[in-house]
N, C-alpha and C positions, 0 to 999 in steps of 0.2 A: 504492499499500499504507500503510495506516495505521500509527501505532505501536502499536495494540491488536493488529493482525494478526501485526506483529513479534516482538512479546512473545508473542503466542499461538503462534507457532512455534518457539519455545525449548523445549528439551527440558524435560520436567516443567512446562510453564506451557500453560494455555489447555487441556487435556487434562480429560475429566470422567471421573469413574469410572464404568466399567460397573456391571451387578449384579454383586456379588460380588467386583469387583475394589476393590483399595485405589487412593485416589487416588495418582498419582505424586508421590515424596517428592524434594527437591532434595537431592543431596549434597554435602559439602565443608562448608568452614568459612565461617561468615557473616563479616560485617566486623568484627563485636563479638569472634568467638571466635578472630580469627587474631592470633599473636603476631608481631610484627616485630623483628627484632634491629637496632639501631641503634648504630653506632659513630660516636663525635664526638671530633675530636682537639681538646682544650683546652690542649695545653701553651704556647700563644702568651697563653693568657688569665690562666694560673696562676703563681704563685710556684712554683719549680724544686721545693721542698720538698713541695709541695701535687700535683703531678702525676701519680703513681702511685698516688692515693686513690680511693676510691669517691664517688659522687656525694654520698651521704649525709654521709661524712667531711668533703666540701669545704663542704656546707652548713653544718654545724656548726662549720667552721673561723672565725678572725675575720676580718673583710673584707680584711686583709693578706694573705692567701691568693690574692688575685686580682693578676695582675700590675698594679705601678704603684702599689700601696696599700702603705703601710706602717706599722709599729705608731703613729706619729705620727697616721696617720689613723685608726686604730682607736681611740685615744682622742678624738678630733675627734668622730666617729659616734657614740660612748657618752655623751660630754656633752653632744652638742647633739639626738641623736634617739634615744638610748636602743637604738640598734643595737650588737650584739656578735659577729654571727654574719653568715655570707653569706647565709644562710636569710632572715634579718630584714631585711637589706640589699635583697636580690630581693624580698620583699613588702611592703615598705615603701609604703604609699599614696602619698606624695608621689612616690616614684622611679617608680611604676608609672605615676601619672598624667602625668608629664613624658614615659615611654616612648610612653605612647598618643598624646600631643601631637606627638611626634617623627615617630611613624609617618603621623600623620594630616595633617601637613603639605602633602603634595604632593597629598591627595586631596581637598582644597576644591574645590566646585563653583561 
C-alpha cells in the first residue's frame, strides 16, 4: 500500500465530488487555528516579588526580576549594553548568539 493509497483512504481525502455533490470538507480546527493552553512554573527563575506577575509585566521589569540578578547587575547591564528590561536582555543579539552557540555545541558533525 502506498502513502497515496493510505491518504486517499482517510475520511474526506481522495474522494471526488459526484455530479451535484459538494466535495467533502474536513472538519475540526487546523494546526494554525488550534489554541493550546500552556502552563509554565517560572518561580525558581524569578525573584519572589515577580512570581505572580504576567509574562508582559515580567518582560517589562528590570533584569533583577530574574533570580540571581541584583540591582547592581541592572546598573552594569544598563551602563555596558543599554539593557534596562528583561525583554531587552532576552532579545539582545549578543545573548541570543551565545544561546545559539551553546545549543549547537554538541551538534557539530
